[in-house]
N, C-alpha and C positions, 0 to 999 in steps of 0.2 A: 486554610483551604483544603478542602477534601480532594485528595487524588485516588482515583481508582484505576485498577488494570483490568481492561476490557478484554476477555478471551472471546474472540471473534473469528472461528475457525471456518470461515467461508472458502468452500473449494469449487462450488459449482460456477462462480464468476471467472474462475480461471481455469476450469475443465480438467482440473488434477485432484484426486482423491489425496495425493500427499500432503496437499496444503492443509486438510484437516489434521493429519498426523504431525506435521510441522508445527502449527500453532499450539497443539497441546504439549508437545516436547519444549517449545520456548518457554512455557511457563515454569519449567524446571530448570532452564538455563540461566534466566533472569536473577540478578541478586534478590535475596529475600528481603522483604520489607513488610513487616506485619501492620505498617501504618497505611498500606495501599491495599485495601481488599480486592479480591479476585471476583468480577462479575462476569458471568457466562451468558454469552448469547446462545440460548438453547436451541441449536440446529440439527436437523436430523442428520446422524452420521451416515457416512458413505455406504451405498449399496451396490456398487457395481452396475448400475444401470444407466444405460443412454438415455438422454434427454434429447427432446427437439430443439430445433432452432426456429424460435417464433419472432418475425419482423425483426430478422437479423442477430438476435442474441440467443445464445444457447440458455435453454433452462430459464427463460426470461421470468415465467410466474414465480419460480422458487428463488430466484435472484432477488426480486421485488419484495418477496416475503421475508427473507432474511434481513433485508433493510429495514423493514417494518420492526422485526424482533430486535434488532440492535437500537432502533429508535427508543422503543419501550423499555429496554434495560437500562440505557443511558438516562432517560428521563425519570425513571424511577429511583436510580442512584443519585441523580441531581449533583454530580461532582463540579468541582472548580478546575480540575486538571484530569486529562484522560490519558493513560498509557494504552494504546490499542495493541494488541497481539494477535496479529492474523497468521494465517489466511493470506489471501491474495490482496492486490491493491485497492480492491474495492472497499476494503474494511475502513478506509480514510474517510468515506462520504459522510456518514452518519456524524462521528464525533468532530470533524472539522465544521460541519453546518453547525452543530450544537454550540460548539466554544465559539463560534463567530457570532451566534446569539448573545453571547454574554459579553464578549470583547470585540468592541468594533473596530478599533485600530490593530488590526491583526494581519500579519504576513505570512506566507507559507514558502518554507525551504523544501524543496522536492528534491531529494538525493536518490537520483534513480538513472540508469543508463537510457531510459525512454520517456517520451513526453507525457503518455497516458491521457491523449486527446483524440482517440480514433472515434468512430461512429459506425453504427452498422452498415452504413454505405460503403465503408471500406472493405467489406468482404472479410472481416476477422469477426468471429461470432462471440469470443470470450470478453465480458463486460468489463473485466479488471483494466483492459486498455483503454476504458472509456471514462475512468473517474475524475480526471482532473478536468476534463471537458464539460462534465456534468456539475463540478464544483463551481465552474465559471458560467453556468446556466446555459451552456450552448452544447449539450451533448444529446445522446438519445432523448426522445421527448419524455419519456416515462421515468427515466432515471433523473434527470434534470427536475422532474415534477416533485421528487422526493425532498427536495431542499425548502427548509421552513424559514430561513433567514436569507439576508442578502448574499448575492452571489459574490465570488471573489472576482477582483478585477485585473487586469493584466500586470499592472505594476506592483501588485501584491504577491507575486509569484517569483521565485528565483530557483533555477535549476542548478544543482550540483552533480555533476558526474554525467551529463548528458553526452550521447553518442550520435553517430550520424543518423538522420532521419529519413523516414520515407517522404515522397512528394507531398502526400496529403497532410503529413503531420507538419511539415515546414509551411505549407499553404495555411493552415489553422492558426499556427502561432504568428505568422506575419499578418493575417487579417485581424487577428484580436489585437495585435499590438504589444505581444509579449516580448521582452527584450531578453533574448536567450542567448547561449553561447555553446556550440558544440564542442565538446572537452575531450576530442580523441587524441590530442597531443599533450594538452596542457589542462590541468584542473583549475577552477577558479581559486584566486589567491585567498587568504584570510582577510586581507584588507577589503577586497571586493564583497566578500560575505558579511564583513562587519559594516560596510558602508549601508548595505540593504538593511541589517538588523536595526540600525540606529533609526531607521524611518518610522519603526512600529513600536508600540509598547507592549505587544504580546507576540509569539512567534509559534507557530505549528510547524512540527518537523515529520515529513514522510520519508521513511527509509525502506528502500526497496532494496532487498538482499542482493538482487542481480547487478547492482552498481558495482559489485566486487568482481575482480577478475576470476572468471571460473577455472582458469589454469591453475590458480593457487588455493581457492575456496571452493569447495566441491559441492556444497550443499545449497545449489542455486540452479536455476532453471537450465541455464547454458551449459552445466557440466554433463548434461544427460544429452549424448548425441542422437537419441532416438526422437527428440523434440524439435520441431521447426517453428512454432509459435506463428507469428506473422512476418516471419522472415527477418526480423531484427537482430542485431548482434549482441554481444556480451559487454558488461561493464568491464572498466580496465583499472579499477581503483584497488589499491593494496588495503590490507587491515590496518596498517599503520597510518595511512592517509586518511582512512574513514575515522580512525580514532581521533585523529588531529582536527578534522572537520567537525566532528560533533562535539569535541572540547572547545573549539571556538565558537560554536552556536550556543551551546548551553552556558557557557561562561560569559557570554555578552549579550544575553537577552533572556526575557522572562518566558520560558518555554511552558506553555499551558497545554499543549498537545503533541504526543510524540508516538508515531505509527512504527511498527515493525513488520513488515509485509513480504510476502514472496520467499519465505524461509522453506526450503525443499530439501531435506535430509533423506535423499533416495537410498544411501546405503542403509541407514537405520530403519527406514521403512520396510526394505526388502528383508532385513534381519528380522524385524518384528513379524512379517508375514511367513518367513521361513519357520520360526518356532510356533507361529498359529496353526500351523499344519503338522506339528509332531503331536503324537497321541498323549505323551506324560503331560504336557501343558495343557491338556483339554479334559483330563480326567478329574 
């Protein structure tokens, strides 16, 4: 079965150019594997220009175009498994939808401090907070329209690492019938995760780096005190706990899709920009 690594450095859906840098840096951090070709979604690099908010979404037209480009790249590669290297959370939309078209009996483990079920009506314009609602067919009308295969159902989703919710997020999840647990005190047990995995032949994993505690891991959104997002809080997971969760999932299920999203190496990006402004590096 062919496995690809999809480099998808979407930054506009999250409103930060650091996402682009972070995705490209991740390609060097992941263990090398010559059997997993790197397929690039050829997005226009950051240009420091502000975009408009259209119908409640920042850079709506370019966000949709990036989804089209990702779709073309995936369909051309025709893989059986996809490791998606993001970019922000929106990068899971295309590969998860594509893989759902191949594997019907498929569940999603969403490892994230946040539910990603917002809509433009919630007054937060960055589309990365809307991706799981779109995968469920109930997000922004244009984002949901990008789905080519069956939408995911409430009982096909398991949240790991979820923190306190906004009222509108709680309302969405309850209305959809998603069985979720806020994990601000205790994370889901491995037995609970295994019980979910046993229901499906195949599993998709979405890993949002901000599930990690920003006090200990600093390449995450909430380690930057200048950023406020939609007012949500940081994740609380340690690296050891995340390692335990990922081993539990990958050793007890057939993982056909694995997304790494929201890696924001602010220090490295600032260092890159510093050197970019030094004459000897530009001559």
